[in-house]
C-alpha positions, 0 to 999 in steps of 0.5 A: 444619511446615517453612518452604520459602522459596525465591525464584528472583527475581534482584536488583531488578526491571529497569526494563523490567518496571516501565514500563507497556507490554508488548513482546517486550523485557519477555518477555526481561526477565522470563526474565532476572530469573527466571533461566529455563532456555533451554527456558522462555525458548523457551516464553515467546517462543512465547507472545509470538509467539502473543499478537501473531498471535492477533486480539483477540476482539470481541463479534462473535467466537464465544465472546466475543459477550457479553464486553465488553472495552472496560475493557482498558487494557494500555498502562497496566499494567507487566508485573510488580510489585517483589518482596515481602519474604519473611516468617517468619510470617503475622502479618508479611504486609500487613494487607489480605492478612491480612484476606482470609485464613482461618486457622482450618482445618488444612492440610498446606501453605500458599503465600502469594504476594504479587505473584508472590513466594512470601512465605510457605510451609510444608509438613508434614515428613511429607509432604516425607518421602513425596515430596510437592512443594509449592513456587512454580513458579519454584523448581520450574523449577530444582529439578524440571526433569525432572518439570516438562518432561513437563507444563509448558505441555502442556495449555495450550500457548503456542499452542493446537492448530490447528482451534480458533477463531482467537481461542482462547488469546489471553490464555493466550498472554500468560500463557505469555509473562509468567507470574510466580508460581504454584505447583507440586504433585506427589503421588507414586504411591499417596500420600494427602495427608490435609490440604489443600494451599493456595495463595493468590495475591494481587495488591497492586500495582494498576498491574502485571499479574499472571500466575500459572501453576500446575501440579498433578500427582496421580500414579497412585493418589494422593489430594489436596485442593487449595485454590487462591485468587485475591485482589487489593487494591482500586485507586484510584477512577477508575483502570483496572481491575487486569489479570490473566491466570492459567493452571492445568494439572492432571493426575490420573493413573490411579486418582488422586483430586483434590478441587480448590477454586478460590476467586476473590475479586478486588477490585471494581477487578479485571478478569481471566481465569483458564483452568484445564484438567484431564486425567484418566487411567484410572479417575481422579476429580476433584471440582472446585468453582469459587467466584466472588465478586469482580472487576468483570469475571471470565472463567473457563474450566474444561476437563475432558478425560476421556482415560482409560477409566472416568474420572469428573468432577464440575464444580460452581460458584457465583457471586454478583454485585452492583453491575455485576459481570460473570461470563463463565463457560465450561466444557468436559466432553470425553469422549475414552474409553469409559465416562466420566462427567461431572456439571456443576452451576453456580449463580449469584445476581445482584442490582443490575445484575450479569450472568452469561454462561454457555456450557458444552459436553459434547463426546462424541468418537468412541470414547466409547461408554458415557459419561454427561454431565450439565450444568445451569446455574441462575440466580437473579435477585434484582433485575429489573435483573440479567441472566443469559445461559445457553447449554448445548451438546451435541456427540455423535459416538458412540452408546450414550451418555446426555447431558442439559443444562438451564438456568433463569433466574428470581427467587426462587419466590414459592410457596416464599416464601409457604410460609415466611412462612405459618410466621411468617418475615418476607419478608426472612428467607424470601428469605434462607433460599431463596437460601442453600438455592439454593447449598447443593448446591454448597457442601456438595460443597466438601472443606474444612468450614471453607471451606464455612462461609466461603463461606456467610458470603460469600454471606450478606454478598452477599445483604445487607439486602433 
């Protein structure tokens, strides 16, 4: 493994970025500090203009009717945290972060970002020789401009395209203006990355906002397994929630395959938004697994654009909430060409007063004949005080297609509990087995075996002693 540390941050953090409050001046200061090229500064400015002009969504806004944003305290957050030190080994990372890292599986490359700074990064020399690029976003903006310019902020532009709801892109625009940190991945044509690449984005300064932005490009006929992790430190009691808004753009070109695992384990004192959008070329395939375990409030948006003919997508997800956690989940399967297939399964388990609000749409656009779209949302309530709102939707604008959707909300099945108890298991053990089995169809689709075991362990801890 060869160390790939490059920091594009220039000098100490300017005062405009350490002072609470967001403004156009902070956007300009971020561009100066990061040494952005002029074309990137222009994108930042367009993002800020969109942020100011797009109305803040309320619970009367379509798409936000179950989203209570009263926890937001944007005037109290600083735009960025001071840059973290670069380290030579994982053992030199902060103790709290090391406690959150899983290091018992092989990986082709690893980037650990601490408050937007690439604190530690490695990539196998063999992959580098094959032309694989895996680095922090700000380094890539300087060293791989031609490659980035064709993709950067194209799927998630500073202002979303006309015709979408007036609130669309509000927090995505803020990310475009203040993005700080994130990864860039490029796999050349017909290249197979046999071991996973992994990015860990950690927000440690609870008084600063975190705005990671990543770009993943899997070129024609290439293969990649990518693990994208989001973590944060615990804030003080009584303080406002740590705020973040992340964005990810994913390109899977003709005949390529991407196994993409997103793991969200923010602290319970974090409220954040994460928007991810993937586009697929002809005969491309993505297996995308969304894992949500942390955060006091977590809004996740996962869009798949099936733009190429004969392309296929599996969108799988799970979330487990406890206490007063809120998961606000939105998915889109947009069929934009003939003979495209998508299969979406999202499962949640909730205990205490936790809540999930799920909205999913299969959009069969004109000209997408011969396509198949499936969507299912299953919610398991482990306490009477937990709540799940599920809204699966279909929009079909062509013939010769097959679409189905379903949702369910309910407690652990008593007949199944009775069956296991009749075999000698105590009730608590029977319920635990059923909850574990409920999530297994999603977990077994995760492309990294050691990561599957970690997720099983996290769910088991969430179940607790019942």
